Wavefront OBJ file of the C-alpha trace (Angstrom):
o trace
v -14.657 93.418 24.635
v -13.439 90.107 25.864
v -10.171 88.455 24.974
v -11.443 84.719 25.190
v -11.365 82.781 21.979
v -14.338 82.144 20.381
v -16.434 78.805 21.100
v -16.229 76.399 18.545
v -19.797 75.883 16.631
v -21.574 72.605 16.998
v -20.515 71.390 13.715
v -16.960 72.310 14.552
v -17.574 70.160 17.844
v -18.829 67.110 15.959
v -16.407 67.152 13.408
v -13.354 67.223 16.035
v -15.138 64.668 18.058
v -15.476 62.029 15.187
v -11.663 62.685 14.160
v -10.250 62.384 17.621
v -11.829 59.104 18.358
v -10.425 56.936 15.710
v -6.913 59.022 16.384
v -7.145 57.776 19.678
v -8.052 54.091 18.659
v -5.198 54.233 16.191
v -3.077 55.193 18.982
v -4.419 52.296 21.272
v -3.632 49.692 18.632
v -0.428 51.237 17.802
v 0.633 51.086 21.456
v -0.507 47.405 22.153
v 1.362 46.177 19.091
v 4.569 48.242 20.174
v 4.373 46.492 24.132
v 3.859 43.457 22.160
v 7.331 43.993 20.372
v 8.678 45.062 23.502
v 8.517 42.055 25.620
v 9.708 39.629 22.593
v 12.597 42.024 22.645
v 13.159 41.877 26.284
v 13.127 38.215 25.922
v 15.068 37.447 22.708
v 17.314 35.559 24.786
v 15.157 33.140 25.975
v 13.463 32.863 22.541
v 16.566 32.154 20.870
v 17.856 29.700 23.748
v 14.591 27.769 23.010
v 14.847 27.972 19.056
v 18.595 26.887 19.154
v 17.305 24.074 21.951
v 14.736 22.857 19.248
v 16.982 22.869 16.283
v 19.506 21.066 18.453
v 17.043 18.357 19.295
v 16.235 17.821 15.407
v 19.563 17.875 14.309
v 20.209 14.732 16.829
v 17.188 12.908 15.937
v 18.350 13.266 12.092
v 22.187 11.930 13.286
v 21.094 9.181 15.355
v 17.435 7.863 13.518
v 18.452 4.790 11.445
v 19.031 5.483 7.649
v 16.810 4.352 4.801
v 17.280 3.707 1.178
v 14.497 3.165 -1.364
v 14.989 1.092 -4.514
v 12.240 1.487 -7.203
v 11.036 -0.562 -10.136
v 8.986 0.439 -12.800
v 6.952 -1.825 -14.808
v 4.162 -1.888 -17.443
v 0.854 -3.705 -16.732
v -0.534 -5.871 -20.194
v -4.147 -5.419 -20.365
v -5.129 -8.598 -22.141
v -8.633 -9.322 -23.274
v -10.319 -12.494 -21.835
v -12.580 -12.534 -24.376
v -12.156 -15.860 -27.056
v -11.178 -14.750 -30.613
v -13.851 -15.678 -33.512
v -12.244 -18.831 -34.085
v -12.532 -19.935 -30.782
v -15.778 -18.799 -30.470
v -16.731 -21.027 -33.622
v -15.180 -23.942 -31.862
v -17.137 -23.496 -28.752
v -20.369 -23.155 -31.104
v -19.374 -26.039 -33.040
v -19.027 -28.070 -30.270
v -21.999 -26.614 -28.287
v -24.326 -27.920 -31.215
v -22.634 -31.278 -30.588
v -24.455 -30.815 -26.960
v -20.657 -30.410 -25.641
v -20.367 -27.270 -23.024
v -16.436 -26.493 -22.282
v -17.341 -23.452 -20.238
v -16.738 -20.021 -21.107
v -13.437 -18.100 -21.509
v -14.314 -14.594 -19.426
v -13.527 -13.776 -15.990
v -9.516 -13.369 -14.921
v -8.064 -10.609 -13.024
v -8.053 -7.098 -13.883
v -4.941 -5.096 -14.229
v -6.856 -2.620 -11.570
v -5.995 -5.178 -8.912
v -2.092 -5.655 -9.532
v -1.477 -3.236 -6.346
v -3.761 -5.910 -3.946
v -2.093 -8.772 -5.599
v 1.119 -7.458 -4.551
v 0.184 -6.832 -0.847
v -1.359 -10.398 -0.378
v -0.236 -12.775 2.151
v 0.660 -15.130 -0.871
v 3.123 -12.924 -2.779
v 4.667 -11.640 0.731
v 4.821 -15.422 1.806
v 7.362 -16.143 -1.424
v 9.138 -13.120 -0.841
v 10.032 -13.767 2.791
v 11.191 -17.313 1.862
v 13.868 -15.869 -0.794
v 17.222 -15.777 -0.091
v 19.036 -12.712 0.418
v 22.319 -11.639 1.589
v 21.894 -9.295 4.418
v 24.161 -6.575 5.791
v 26.435 -7.758 8.427
v 25.598 -11.732 7.759
v 28.310 -13.820 7.259
v 25.939 -15.992 4.404
v 23.121 -15.014 2.517
v 19.977 -16.364 3.987
v 15.855 -16.186 3.925
v 14.133 -13.009 5.121
v 12.423 -15.565 7.940
v 15.427 -16.368 9.169
v 17.207 -12.789 9.017
v 14.225 -11.460 11.212
v 14.049 -14.036 13.500
v 18.073 -14.500 14.204
v 19.166 -13.873 17.767
v 19.850 -9.963 18.724
v 23.022 -8.332 19.041
v 24.449 -6.436 22.012
v 23.160 -3.228 20.310
v 19.656 -4.956 19.906
v 19.348 -5.970 23.433
v 20.574 -2.435 24.748
v 17.700 -0.994 22.925
v 15.420 -3.644 23.944
v 15.504 -2.797 27.625
v 16.247 1.270 27.400
v 14.181 2.972 24.226
v 12.122 -0.120 23.446
v 11.432 -1.448 27.437
v 7.572 -1.052 26.895
v 7.570 -3.015 23.830
v 9.993 -5.821 25.156
v 7.509 -5.679 28.125
v 4.336 -6.310 26.427
v 5.815 -9.290 24.175
v 7.272 -10.877 27.455
v 3.812 -10.630 29.174
v 1.746 -11.111 26.579
v 2.330 -13.652 24.369
v 1.284 -14.181 20.995
v -1.644 -16.166 20.050
v -0.414 -19.747 19.120
v -1.244 -20.701 15.357
v -3.371 -23.321 14.308
v -0.684 -25.195 12.855
v 1.606 -24.755 15.577
v 4.138 -27.646 16.151
v 3.844 -28.433 12.594
v 5.643 -27.326 9.763
v 5.028 -25.644 6.869
v 5.928 -26.607 3.291
v 7.027 -24.908 0.299
v 6.095 -25.191 -3.290
v 9.096 -27.837 -3.406
v 8.145 -30.023 -0.464
v 11.210 -28.355 1.745
v 10.265 -28.020 5.409
v 10.320 -24.215 6.133
v 10.280 -22.448 9.470
v 7.561 -22.618 12.059
v 4.252 -20.406 11.112
v 5.276 -18.172 14.032
v 8.131 -17.130 12.944
v 6.887 -16.947 9.223
v 4.000 -14.432 10.573
v 6.646 -12.517 12.294
v 8.572 -12.254 9.157
v 5.363 -11.033 7.228
v 4.338 -8.343 9.342
v 7.979 -6.790 9.166
v 8.184 -6.823 5.513
v 4.581 -5.603 5.175
v 5.535 -1.602 5.669
v 8.616 -1.632 3.500
v 7.081 -2.187 0.067
v 4.451 0.425 -1.634
v 2.927 0.581 -5.009
v 1.904 3.675 -7.039
v 0.170 3.607 -10.505
v 0.401 6.364 -13.198
v -3.339 6.059 -14.647
v -2.315 8.794 -17.741
v 1.055 6.822 -18.600
v 0.055 3.028 -17.225
v 3.032 2.819 -15.386
v 3.292 1.074 -11.763
v 5.801 1.773 -9.772
v 7.073 -0.658 -7.076
v 9.317 0.546 -3.989
v 11.155 -1.107 -1.190
v 12.531 1.002 1.836
v 15.454 -0.515 4.198
v 18.638 0.236 5.441
v 20.929 -1.235 2.907
v 20.662 -0.111 -0.866
v 21.592 -3.648 -2.021
v 18.990 -5.183 0.283
v 16.270 -2.424 -1.254
v 17.147 -3.494 -4.653
v 17.124 -7.014 -4.023
v 13.892 -7.004 -2.385
v 11.712 -4.990 -5.164
v 13.021 -7.386 -7.586
v 12.057 -10.641 -5.554
v 8.487 -8.747 -5.290
v 8.306 -8.129 -8.928
v 9.132 -11.519 -9.793
v 6.825 -13.162 -7.128
v 4.190 -10.760 -8.586
v 4.610 -11.502 -11.838
v 4.229 -15.728 -10.681
v 1.387 -14.953 -9.162
v -0.627 -13.186 -11.465
v 0.183 -15.227 -14.459
v -1.259 -18.155 -11.958
v -4.374 -15.861 -11.291
v -5.183 -15.069 -14.576
v -4.227 -18.620 -16.556
v -6.348 -20.362 -13.725
v -9.763 -20.519 -15.797
v -7.786 -21.378 -18.769
v -5.835 -24.337 -17.120
v -8.951 -25.606 -15.815
v -10.785 -25.493 -19.423
v -7.339 -27.573 -20.680
v -7.865 -30.074 -18.469
v -11.398 -30.533 -19.067
v -10.932 -30.590 -23.000
v -8.162 -32.710 -22.408
v -10.397 -35.237 -19.958
v -13.032 -34.590 -23.224
v -10.304 -35.430 -25.781
v -9.524 -38.899 -24.280
v -13.136 -39.869 -23.999
v -13.816 -39.178 -27.287
v -10.958 -41.136 -29.045
v -11.837 -44.155 -26.847
v -15.615 -43.423 -27.956
v -14.336 -43.226 -31.857
v -11.718 -46.031 -31.458
v -14.749 -48.358 -29.850
v -17.252 -47.151 -33.190
v -14.808 -48.068 -35.332
v -14.139 -51.391 -33.934
v -17.969 -52.222 -33.895
v -18.345 -50.839 -37.942
v -15.151 -53.091 -38.550
v -16.884 -56.243 -37.000
v -20.213 -55.768 -38.632
v -18.485 -55.634 -41.545
v -16.423 -58.352 -41.345
v -19.295 -60.525 -40.642
v -21.559 -59.002 -43.427
v -19.538 -58.083 -46.234
v -22.250 -58.006 -48.605
v -25.428 -57.290 -46.343
v -28.760 -58.269 -48.274
v -31.669 -57.705 -46.018
v -32.902 -54.334 -44.691
v -32.495 -55.011 -41.104
v -28.704 -55.648 -42.162
v -28.083 -52.209 -44.058
v -30.114 -50.320 -41.422
v -27.317 -51.572 -39.360
v -24.848 -50.450 -40.984
v -26.077 -47.320 -42.095
v -26.231 -46.991 -38.097
v -22.890 -48.126 -37.360
v -21.550 -45.855 -40.143
v -23.530 -42.324 -38.533
v -22.142 -42.954 -35.241
v -18.563 -43.526 -36.652
v -19.178 -39.869 -38.458
v -20.410 -38.475 -35.727
v -17.423 -39.422 -33.440
v -15.063 -38.604 -35.976
v -16.457 -35.034 -35.923
v -16.140 -34.712 -32.147
v -12.789 -35.888 -32.217
v -12.050 -33.431 -34.881
v -13.537 -30.626 -33.161
v -12.139 -31.358 -29.485
v -8.785 -31.377 -31.003
v -9.052 -28.503 -32.868
v -10.206 -26.951 -29.430
v -7.243 -28.177 -27.319
v -4.862 -27.343 -29.679
v -6.147 -23.542 -29.419
v -6.603 -23.513 -25.653
v -2.701 -24.444 -25.183
v -1.925 -21.769 -27.519
v -4.060 -19.390 -25.023
v -2.291 -20.427 -22.056
v 1.230 -19.491 -23.763
v -0.050 -16.324 -25.087
v -1.152 -15.320 -21.778
v 2.166 -16.248 -19.916
v 3.757 -12.710 -19.806
v 1.602 -10.241 -17.907
v 4.498 -7.809 -16.336
v 7.149 -5.690 -18.494
v 10.019 -4.292 -16.521
v 10.724 -0.769 -17.830
v 12.998 0.188 -15.521
v 14.947 -2.146 -13.256
v 15.475 -1.071 -9.643
v 19.453 -0.606 -8.721
v 21.030 0.243 -5.701
v 19.932 3.705 -4.666
v 22.773 6.437 -4.030
v 21.239 8.446 -1.531
v 19.168 7.868 1.216
v 15.608 8.240 1.094
v 15.334 9.313 5.241
v 16.195 11.131 7.322
v 15.985 14.604 5.841
v 18.607 16.191 7.955
v 17.997 19.538 6.363
v 14.437 19.342 6.538
v 14.166 18.519 9.949
v 16.727 21.134 11.173
v 14.482 23.734 9.358
v 11.225 22.386 10.821
v 12.923 22.094 14.276
v 13.865 25.929 14.074
v 10.351 27.194 12.757
v 8.888 24.771 15.418
v 11.358 26.406 18.386
v 10.679 29.964 17.385
v 6.875 29.654 17.370
v 7.205 28.122 20.955
v 9.766 30.691 22.351
v 7.300 33.379 21.097
v 4.244 31.260 22.526
v 5.672 30.688 25.773
v 6.682 34.526 26.226
v 3.488 35.810 25.141
v 1.527 33.588 27.680
v 3.629 34.610 30.474
v 3.169 38.053 29.723
v -0.359 37.480 29.456
v -0.717 35.901 32.595
v 1.496 38.530 34.201
v -1.242 40.979 33.720
v -3.336 39.533 36.247
v -2.448 42.143 38.996
v -3.090 45.332 36.894
v -6.369 46.084 37.697
v -6.894 48.416 34.275
v -6.026 44.918 32.420
v -7.846 42.829 34.716
v -11.156 42.543 32.053
v -9.256 42.666 28.903
v -7.284 39.450 29.919
v -10.055 37.852 31.354
v -12.053 38.454 28.061
v -9.230 37.121 25.791
v -8.819 34.040 28.096
v -12.655 33.297 28.162
v -12.817 33.736 24.063
v -9.958 31.272 24.071
v -10.229 28.568 26.374
v -13.423 28.555 27.828
v -13.353 27.734 31.371
v -9.766 28.554 31.946
v -10.390 31.631 34.050
v -12.320 29.253 37.028
v -8.662 27.190 36.954
v -6.323 30.005 37.189
v -8.378 31.712 39.691
v -9.735 34.580 37.654
v -12.990 35.766 38.653
v -16.128 36.496 35.960
v -16.273 40.362 35.295
v -19.731 41.476 36.256
v -21.055 43.637 33.142
v -22.474 47.471 34.124
l 1 2 3 4 5 6 7 8 9 10 11 12 13 14 15 16 17 18 19 20 21 22 23 24 25 26 27 28 29 30 31 32 33 34 35 36 37 38 39 40 41 42 43 44 45 46 47 48 49 50 51 52 53 54 55 56 57 58 59 60 61 62 63 64 65 66 67 68 69 70 71 72 73 74 75 76 77 78 79 80 81 82 83 84 85 86 87 88 89 90 91 92 93 94 95 96 97 98 99 100 101 102 103 104 105 106 107 108 109 110 111 112 113 114 115 116 117 118 119 120 121 122 123 124 125 126 127 128 129 130 131 132 133 134 135 136 137 138 139 140 141 142 143 144 145 146 147 148 149 150 151 152 153 154 155 156 157 158 159 160 161 162 163 164 165 166 167 168 169 170 171 172 173 174 175 176 177 178 179 180 181 182 183 184 185 186 187 188 189 190 191 192 193 194 195 196 197 198 199 200 201 202 203 204 205 206 207 208 209 210 211 212 213 214 215 216 217 218 219 220 221 222 223 224 225 226 227 228 229 230 231 232 233 234 235 236 237 238 239 240 241 242 243 244 245 246 247 248 249 250 251 252 253 254 255 256 257 258 259 260 261 262 263 264 265 266 267 268 269 270 271 272 273 274 275 276 277 278 279 280 281 282 283 284 285 286 287 288 289 290 291 292 293 294 295 296 297 298 299 300 301 302 303 304 305 306 307 308 309 310 311 312 313 314 315 316 317 318 319 320 321 322 323 324 325 326 327 328 329 330 331 332 333 334 335 336 337 338 339 340 341 342 343 344 345 346 347 348 349 350 351 352 353 354 355 356 357 358 359 360 361 362 363 364 365 366 367 368 369 370 371 372 373 374 375 376 377 378 379 380 381 382 383 384 385 386 387 388 389 390 391 392 393 394 395 396 397 398 399 400 401 402 403 404 405 406 407 408 409 410 411 412
């Protein structure tokens, strides 16, 4: 009789093996996670230092960066049909029946093109020639004069320290001369402006300060300008709205003005032709008060028909001239301001709280990443973990092993 315990059966042995394997795997995973937490806990001072350092850098940047203020104005885009009315169609048809073509009234500027018009060179050129009261300036000046003013002491310090590469680039690579170099541009009032090179510099400076957005549901168009001064932002956005209105008005009424000029010329010609026909008829009647022959009667009837035709043509063109002038006046207003621009009370940039929070998160992630990378590279000397480290690095960064001196592990 033996005291040895009974040996387990085959089924019991298989059941024990299948139970022990997941337990060991789970223990291995648990130990690996605990190892990571231990490494992070031991280097908590370093991680905290990196996090606080990045937070200080973010806070310093938010304090040193220039403040920006955004002023916004909301306008309604008036959509007016370019199709002529029924009365205009009747007048145009009557004139075409008389052999006179006044051109179509179609075409024009679509309201969806307003943002492109706002960012066009013509609108920006009109804005930079407006006069504003800039912060720190002793007198009002144009935007062109403000951009090209002599730099101050602080600007020179930044130009030769932080902005030294750009300063050297401007000095070593001169800007391409304009085709009109040496000549002066002229405004609408024929007042000499600054040289074109300085105007182009102002155009580039103001290009990134204006933004426009459209709400398709409400039909509102928002125009915003961002500068370093609240009042200047409000003044600039008002100037953009005014110049946009003038430009759109000019584009929308171009065809009507051309048609109006043509009708006015035809009206003058029709008036002269009617006067000439009437004079011929009057001269004939004075010479032949009582025409008796068939030839004289035929000539009198022909002159009367010419006068009747000229009168009808004169009347139709006069009616079309009046309607075109009214149509031109009707199309003058194209933008309606819903919400005027006011100097903003709060800055739009920098968002100091957001910058500090992002810096804290980035610093924490950077500190943890450095600690884990150092721990991973520190396992190179442990033979039992060498193959695992090689496999991890090989999967993440191909070719990294050769750079750091790892050897390819041979598969058994």
